[in-house]
C-alpha positions as CSV (number, residue, x, y, z in Angstrom):
1,M,-1.2,25.4,3.9
2,F,-1.9,22.9,6.8
3,K,-4.9,24.9,7.9
4,L,-6.4,24.6,4.3
5,L,-5.7,20.9,4.0
6,S,-7.4,20.6,7.6
7,K,-10.7,21.7,6.2
8,E,-13.6,19.0,6.0
9,S,-13.4,17.2,2.7
10,N,-16.9,16.4,0.8
11,I,-18.3,14.1,-1.8
12,F,-16.4,15.9,-4.5
13,S,-13.0,15.8,-3.0
14,I,-12.2,12.2,-3.9
15,P,-13.1,12.5,-7.6
16,V,-11.0,15.7,-7.7
17,Y,-8.0,14.0,-6.3
18,I,-8.6,10.9,-8.5
19,G,-8.6,13.3,-11.3
20,F,-5.2,14.6,-10.3
21,L,-4.0,10.9,-9.9
22,L,-5.1,10.2,-13.6
23,L,-3.1,13.3,-14.7
24,I,0.0,11.9,-12.9
25,V,-0.5,8.4,-14.5
26,I,-1.1,9.8,-18.0
27,T,1.8,12.3,-17.9
28,F,4.4,9.8,-17.0
29,N,3.1,7.2,-19.4
30,L,2.7,9.6,-22.3
31,L,6.1,9.2,-23.9
32,N,6.3,5.5,-23.8
33,F,2.6,4.6,-24.4
34,N,1.7,1.2,-26.0
35,T,-1.0,-1.4,-25.4
36,Y,0.9,-3.3,-22.6
37,E,2.1,-0.1,-20.8
38,G,-1.6,1.1,-21.1
39,I,-2.8,-2.0,-19.4
40,I,-0.4,-1.6,-16.7
41,A,-1.1,2.0,-16.1
42,G,-4.8,1.2,-16.1
43,I,-4.4,-1.4,-13.4
44,T,-2.1,1.0,-11.5
45,F,-4.5,3.8,-11.6
46,L,-7.2,1.6,-10.5
47,G,-5.3,0.2,-7.5
48,I,-4.2,3.5,-6.4
49,A,-7.6,5.2,-6.9
50,L,-9.3,2.5,-4.6
51,G,-6.9,3.6,-1.9
52,Y,-9.0,6.9,-1.6
53,F,-11.9,4.9,-0.5
54,C,-9.8,2.9,1.9
55,F,-9.4,5.9,4.1
56,H,-13.2,5.9,4.8
57,S,-13.1,2.2,5.3
58,I,-10.2,2.0,7.7
59,A,-11.4,5.4,9.5
60,L,-8.2,6.4,11.3
61,N,-8.2,9.9,9.9
62,Y,-10.7,12.7,10.1
63,Q,-12.4,13.4,6.9
64,T,-10.2,16.2,5.8
65,H,-8.2,17.0,2.7
66,L,-4.9,16.2,4.4
67,P,-4.6,12.4,4.0
68,L,-6.1,12.8,0.4
69,F,-3.5,15.4,-0.4
70,L,-0.6,13.5,1.2
71,Y,-1.6,10.3,-0.6
72,T,-1.7,12.1,-3.8
73,F,1.8,13.6,-3.2
74,F,3.2,10.2,-2.0
75,V,2.1,8.6,-5.3
76,F,3.5,11.6,-7.2
77,G,6.7,11.2,-5.5
78,L,7.3,7.3,-5.6
79,Y,5.7,6.6,-9.0
80,P,8.4,6.2,-11.5
81,G,6.2,6.4,-14.6
82,H,6.7,2.8,-15.4
83,L,5.7,-0.2,-13.3
84,D,6.1,-3.9,-13.5
85,I,2.8,-5.6,-13.9
86,G,3.5,-7.5,-10.6
87,I,3.7,-4.1,-8.6
88,A,0.6,-2.8,-10.4
89,V,-1.4,-5.9,-9.6
90,A,-0.2,-5.8,-5.9
91,L,-1.4,-2.2,-5.6
92,L,-4.8,-3.3,-6.8
93,T,-5.1,-6.4,-4.7
94,N,-3.9,-4.6,-1.6
95,S,-6.6,-2.1,-2.0
96,F,-9.2,-4.8,-2.4
97,L,-7.8,-6.6,0.8
98,L,-7.9,-3.4,2.7
99,L,-11.6,-2.8,1.8
100,L,-12.6,-6.4,2.8
101,L,-10.6,-6.8,6.0
102,T,-11.6,-3.3,7.3
103,S,-15.1,-3.5,6.4
104,T,-17.5,-2.4,9.4
105,N,-19.8,-5.3,8.4
106,E,-18.9,-8.2,10.5
107,D,-20.9,-10.6,8.2
108,I,-19.0,-9.5,5.1
109,R,-15.5,-10.0,6.9
110,K,-16.4,-13.4,7.9
111,K,-17.6,-14.5,4.6
112,S,-14.8,-12.8,2.5
113,Y,-12.0,-15.1,3.6
114,V,-12.4,-17.3,0.7
115,L,-12.1,-14.3,-1.7
116,V,-9.2,-12.9,0.4
117,G,-7.3,-16.2,0.0
118,S,-7.9,-16.0,-3.8
119,I,-6.7,-12.4,-4.0
120,V,-3.6,-13.3,-2.0
121,A,-3.0,-16.2,-4.3
122,L,-3.4,-13.9,-7.5
123,N,-1.1,-11.5,-5.9
124,F,1.6,-14.2,-5.5
125,I,1.0,-15.3,-9.1
126,F,1.8,-11.9,-10.5
127,L,4.4,-10.8,-7.8
128,P,5.8,-13.8,-5.8
129,T,7.7,-11.5,-3.6
130,T,4.5,-10.6,-1.9
131,W,4.3,-13.7,0.0
132,P,4.4,-11.9,3.3
133,M,0.7,-10.6,2.6
134,A,-0.4,-14.3,3.3
135,V,1.4,-14.2,6.6
136,F,-0.3,-10.9,7.4
137,V,-3.8,-12.3,6.7
138,I,-3.2,-15.3,8.8
139,I,-2.1,-13.2,11.6
140,H,-5.1,-11.0,11.2
141,V,-7.5,-14.2,11.2
142,I,-5.9,-15.6,14.3
143,A,-6.1,-12.2,16.1
144,T,-9.6,-11.2,15.3
145,S,-11.7,-14.4,14.5
146,E,-13.7,-16.4,16.9
147,R,-13.6,-19.4,14.7
148,I,-10.0,-19.5,13.8
149,S,-9.8,-22.9,12.2
150,L,-12.8,-22.3,10.0
151,N,-11.6,-19.0,8.7
152,I,-8.2,-20.3,8.0
153,F,-9.6,-23.1,6.1
154,R,-11.6,-20.6,4.0
155,F,-8.6,-18.4,3.4
156,L,-6.6,-21.6,2.3
157,L,-9.6,-22.7,0.1
158,G,-9.4,-19.4,-1.8
159,I,-5.8,-20.0,-2.5
160,I,-6.3,-23.6,-3.5
161,L,-9.1,-22.5,-6.0
162,I,-6.8,-20.0,-7.6
163,V,-3.6,-22.3,-7.7
164,F,-5.9,-25.1,-9.3
165,S,-7.3,-22.6,-12.0
166,Y,-3.7,-21.4,-12.6
167,F,-2.2,-24.9,-13.2
168,S,-5.4,-25.9,-15.3
169,V,-4.9,-22.8,-17.5
170,M,-1.1,-23.4,-17.9
171,F,-1.7,-27.1,-18.8
172,F,-4.3,-26.1,-21.2
173,I,-2.0,-23.9,-23.2
174,D,0.9,-26.3,-23.0
175,F,3.0,-24.7,-20.3
176,K,4.3,-28.1,-18.6
177,S,7.7,-27.1,-17.5
178,W,8.4,-25.2,-14.1
179,N,11.0,-22.5,-13.5
180,M,12.3,-22.6,-10.1
181,D,13.3,-19.0,-10.3
182,Y,9.6,-18.3,-9.8
183,F,10.1,-19.0,-6.1
184,P,11.3,-15.9,-4.3
185,F,12.7,-17.9,-1.3
186,G,16.4,-18.0,-1.2
187,K,16.8,-15.1,-3.7
188,M,16.8,-12.2,-1.2
189,K,19.1,-9.5,-2.1
190,P,18.9,-6.7,0.3
191,M,20.1,-3.4,-1.0
192,T,23.4,-2.2,0.2
193,D,23.5,1.3,-1.4
194,Y,21.0,3.7,0.1
195,T,22.1,6.8,-1.5
196,E,19.2,7.4,-3.6
197,L,16.9,7.1,-0.7
198,L,18.7,9.9,1.3
199,P,15.9,12.4,0.2
200,L,13.4,10.2,2.1
201,I,15.1,10.5,5.5
202,P,12.5,13.1,6.8
203,V,9.8,10.9,5.8
204,I,11.4,7.9,7.4
205,G,11.9,10.0,10.5
206,M,8.2,11.0,10.6
207,L,7.1,7.5,10.3
208,I,9.4,6.3,13.3
209,Y,8.2,9.3,15.4
210,A,4.6,8.8,14.6
211,V,4.8,5.0,15.7
212,Y,6.6,6.0,18.8
213,D,4.1,8.9,19.6
214,H,1.2,6.3,19.0
215,F,2.6,3.7,21.5
216,R,3.6,6.6,23.8
217,N,-0.1,7.6,24.0
218,Y,-1.4,4.0,23.6
219,N,-3.6,4.0,26.7
220,K,-5.3,7.3,25.6
221,K,-6.5,5.7,22.4
222,S,-10.0,4.3,21.9
223,P,-10.0,0.4,21.6
224,I,-11.2,0.6,18.0
225,S,-8.4,3.1,17.2
226,R,-5.8,0.9,18.8
227,Y,-7.2,-2.2,17.0
228,K,-7.1,-0.5,13.6
229,Y,-3.7,1.1,14.1
230,T,-2.3,-2.1,15.0
231,F,-3.9,-3.7,11.9
232,L,-2.3,-0.8,9.8
233,L,1.1,-1.5,11.4
234,V,1.2,-5.3,10.7
235,F,0.0,-4.5,7.1
236,S,2.8,-2.2,6.8
237,M,5.1,-4.6,8.2
238,A,4.3,-7.2,5.4
239,Q,5.0,-4.5,2.8
240,L,8.3,-3.6,4.5
241,I,9.5,-7.1,4.6
242,T,8.9,-7.4,0.8
243,I,10.6,-4.1,0.3
244,I,13.7,-4.9,2.5
245,L,14.2,-8.3,0.9
246,Y,13.4,-7.7,-2.7
247,M,13.4,-4.0,-3.7
248,N,17.1,-3.5,-4.2
249,K,17.0,-0.6,-6.9
250,N,13.5,-1.2,-7.9
251,Y,12.0,1.9,-6.2
252,E,8.6,1.3,-7.4
253,Y,8.1,-1.2,-4.4
254,L,7.8,1.9,-2.3
255,L,4.4,2.5,-3.6
256,L,3.2,-0.4,-1.5
257,L,3.8,1.8,1.5
258,A,2.2,4.8,0.2
259,F,-1.3,4.3,1.7
260,P,-0.2,3.2,5.3
261,S,2.5,5.9,5.5
262,T,0.0,8.4,4.5
263,I,-2.5,7.4,7.3
264,I,0.4,7.3,9.8
265,I,1.8,10.6,8.9
266,S,-1.3,12.5,8.5
267,R,-2.3,11.4,12.0
268,M,1.0,12.5,13.5
269,L,0.8,15.8,11.9
270,R,-2.7,16.4,13.0
271,F,-1.7,15.8,16.8
272,L,1.4,17.7,16.9
273,P,1.1,20.3,19.8
274,K,2.1,23.5,17.6
275,Y,0.9,24.7,14.5
276,W,4.1,25.7,13.1
277,M,5.3,22.2,13.8
278,Q,2.4,20.9,11.6
279,E,3.3,23.4,8.7
280,V,7.0,22.5,9.0
281,G,6.4,18.8,9.0
282,L,4.0,19.1,5.9
283,W,6.4,21.2,3.9
284,L,9.2,18.9,5.0
285,L,7.4,15.9,3.7
286,I,6.6,17.6,0.3
287,F,10.2,18.7,-0.3
288,S,11.4,15.2,0.6
289,L,9.2,13.6,-1.9
290,I,10.1,16.2,-4.5
291,G,13.7,15.7,-3.8
292,F,13.3,11.9,-4.1
293,K,11.3,12.2,-7.3
294,A,14.0,14.4,-8.9
295,G,16.8,12.2,-7.7
296,T,15.4,9.0,-9.3
297,Y,13.9,10.8,-12.4
298,F,17.0,12.7,-13.4
299,N,19.5,10.1,-11.9
300,L,21.0,12.8,-9.7
301,F,22.6,10.3,-7.4
């Protein structure tokens, strides 16, 4: 199967995988469909679908079916069938952030920081627990910009514009009280029971090995590959902080790591020295995600 997925993808591949994604979203939302759930499902679908185009933008994988297949399977394994609107919006905004920050057009990246700030602020409004994304963007600006102060100002300007618009709308509709529970700081509840995550141990092991293997062969990588991989790791770290601090039993948070995990694992599988290792790793990943899906869907744990 690995050889089959290693074949080069074409212009029709992404629409086919998006079709499978649409089928997954429709299937899991069919029984409890209503207008609100339909809107959330639509936002979720759009956010995840944009991820397929991010593969080309970040350009860390060869143009094969492997990352597209793994991404689809990650979504299948981690998608619970119903999402909080905050997670749905976070998936959408994360895709936009990746498309903007990994653009090969330097001019677009420089001029997009106001928009990036607006997206981060919008993300926070819908899901305050995603505040680490703001830290990620600031680190990215400091690490990649020649005019750091100007770009941070642009980023903060985007945040201020959304915050001002938000408070203006709230004031207009007569929402003048403030709920301190809206702030996520000081309300961290790291999970203590990891039983339901046991099927994902092979996936976690692959991710750890993939990162280790990357740094073991760090000097063999091209500068652009090292930069993009570091970008992906910092992005993943921002998502991981949110997951560790706030996920608890809300396993839909794991969808935030579906895209970076796909890239990291697909690269690891491709560079394994033996074909049988690649095949075993692929099937181990598939059964791991199926096991997690079955465990959470049927409450087996």
